[in-house]
N, C-alpha and C positions, 0 to 999 in steps of 0.2 A: 504494500500499499504506500502511496506517496505521502510525503510529509504534509502537504496541503490537505489531503483527505483525513489524515489522523488529527491534524490541528482542528479542522472543522468539526470533527466528532467531539473533541474536547470542548470547544466553544459552544456546542449545543447544550451543554450542561448548565443549568441556571446558576449554580453556585460559582462555577468558573467564570461565567459572564460577570457576575457581581464582583468577584475578586479582581478581574481585569478592570472593571470600572473604578473600583476603589484605588487600584494601583495608579490609574490615570489621574484621579483626583489628588492622590498623594504626590505624584510627580508635579502637578500644577502648583501645589502648595509649597513644594520644596524649591521650585524654580527661582524665587527671589533670593534664596540663600545661595544657590549655585551661581546666580547672576552677580553676586558680590565678588566672586572670584574673577580675576582678570580674564577677559575673553568672552566670547558670545555663548557660553555654555547654557546660561539660563534660558535663552530663546529656544534652544534645541530641546531642553528638558521640558519646557512648557508645551512645545509643539507635540512632543511624544505623548505627554499626558492628555492633551486635548484630543489627539487622534484616538487614543484608547477609550477615552470617555465617550466620544462621538460614535465610535464603532460599536460599543457594547451597551449603550443606554438610550432608550427611546426618549426619556425625559431630557437628556442632554441634547439630543437631536432637535427636539421641539424648542428648547431654549436658544439653541444656535440659530434656528430659522427665525425665531422672533427677533433675535439680535440683528440678524442680517436684514430683515425688513425695516427695522427701526434705523439702522445705520448702514445703508447700502455700500458706501465707500469702504468702511472698515470690513464689511463682509467680503468685499472683493479682495482686499489685502489678505484676509485670512485664507480664502480659497486659493489665492495665488501662492501663499506660503505653504499650503498643504499639497500643492501641485495636483489639484483636482481636475479631472478631465471635464467635468461639467462646468467648471469655472472657465476653462479655455473656450468651451463652446459658447457660453453666455457672453464672454468678452468679445468674441468674434461677431456675434449677432449685434451686440451693443455698438461696436465700432461701425458695422455696416449701416445701422440706423442713423448714427450721428454723422457719418461721412456725407459730404455733398454728393449729389448724384453725378457719378462719373459715366461718361458715355461708354457703352459696350462696344465691342468690335463691330457689331452689325450696325449700330447707330452711327459710328464714326466712318462707316463706308469701308471697313477693312475686310479682309478675306473671311 
């Protein structure tokens, strides 16, 4: 069995999901302490904690969506930081909407 298959079996257990969520919360709480150490370590610790919390908690996902609706610019930054595919897709759509209409090849008389 692959590692991914065995990991998904483990994460299907509710207790394991709760422990991973708590680990994510703990990492987010510890990130300011790690941030006091020279270097960008606190950012990475916070990002890892946020990722775990969002992956394994429906409540955290709802709070994140609420935050993104209230603060769209900050939500875009967070999505960019987490390298989410949905963020790239939404950013491309947003840029197309905001860009002035550029003539297509057919409108410009091209081939």
